[in-house]
C-alpha positions as CSV (number, residue, x, y, z in Angstrom):
1,M,29.7,50.6,302.6
2,D,28.2,47.5,304.1
3,T,25.0,45.9,302.8
4,K,22.6,47.6,305.4
5,T,24.1,51.0,304.8
6,T,23.9,50.6,301.0
7,S,20.3,49.5,301.3
8,I,19.2,52.5,303.4
9,V,21.2,55.1,301.4
10,A,19.5,53.8,298.2
11,Y,16.1,54.9,299.4
12,I,17.3,58.4,300.3
13,T,17.0,60.7,297.3
14,L,18.2,60.0,293.7
15,I,21.7,61.1,294.7
16,G,21.7,58.4,297.4
17,L,20.6,55.8,294.9
18,I,23.5,56.8,292.6
19,I,26.0,56.7,295.4
20,A,24.7,53.3,296.5
21,L,25.0,52.0,293.0
22,C,28.6,53.3,292.5
23,A,30.1,52.9,296.0
24,G,28.0,50.4,297.9
25,D,27.8,46.7,298.2
26,K,25.9,45.9,295.1
27,E,25.7,42.2,295.5
28,G,24.3,42.2,299.0
29,A,21.9,45.1,298.5
30,R,20.8,44.4,294.9
31,F,17.2,43.8,296.0
32,H,16.9,47.2,297.7
33,L,18.8,49.0,295.0
34,N,16.2,47.6,292.5
35,Q,13.3,48.5,294.7
36,A,14.5,52.0,295.2
37,L,15.1,52.5,291.4
38,V,11.6,51.1,290.6
39,I,10.0,53.4,293.3
40,W,11.9,56.4,291.9
41,L,10.9,55.7,288.3
42,F,7.3,55.1,289.1
43,G,7.3,58.2,291.2
44,L,7.8,60.2,288.0
45,L,4.2,59.3,287.1
46,S,3.0,61.5,289.9
47,V,3.2,64.6,287.6
48,I,0.0,63.4,285.9
49,P,-2.8,65.8,286.9
50,C,-5.5,64.5,289.3
51,I,-4.5,60.8,289.3
52,G,-0.9,61.9,290.0
53,Q,-1.7,63.1,293.5
54,I,-3.2,59.7,294.5
55,W,-0.2,58.0,292.8
56,A,2.2,60.2,294.7
57,I,0.7,59.1,298.0
58,F,0.9,55.4,297.0
59,I,4.6,55.9,296.0
60,F,5.3,57.6,299.3
61,V,3.8,54.7,301.2
62,C,5.9,52.3,299.1
63,W,9.0,54.3,299.8
64,I,8.3,54.1,303.6
65,M,7.7,50.4,303.4
66,G,10.9,49.9,301.4
67,L,13.0,52.0,303.8
68,I,11.6,50.1,306.8
69,A,12.4,46.8,305.1
70,A,16.0,48.0,304.4
71,I,16.4,49.1,308.0
72,N,15.2,45.7,309.2
73,Q,17.3,43.9,306.6
74,E,14.3,42.2,305.1
75,E,13.6,41.5,301.4
76,K,9.9,42.3,301.2
77,P,8.8,43.7,297.9
78,V,6.6,46.7,297.9
79,P,2.9,46.3,296.7
80,L,2.0,46.4,293.1
81,I,5.4,47.5,291.7
82,G,7.7,45.4,293.8
83,G,7.8,42.5,291.4
84,I,9.6,44.5,288.6
85,T,13.3,43.7,288.3
86,L,15.5,46.3,286.6
87,I,18.9,45.4,288.2
88,K,19.9,41.8,287.7
């Protein structure tokens, strides 16, 4: 897969993230792979009662922003959690 396809697939479900990590262009799409992983991991916090619903809305907005950035081939970090780097 090329860089743009890998970046887009990384945002589409956890299985897409795993496929992008294994079969995609890791060097070119490293930023979006990292953003998708951080969004997915922080999305797990949405199971917390009451606050989790608000957090889930925030994570959904971050996911949309990341997906749009991947489609436009931009490296814009998502708000609040975008500065976290898990994949180096």
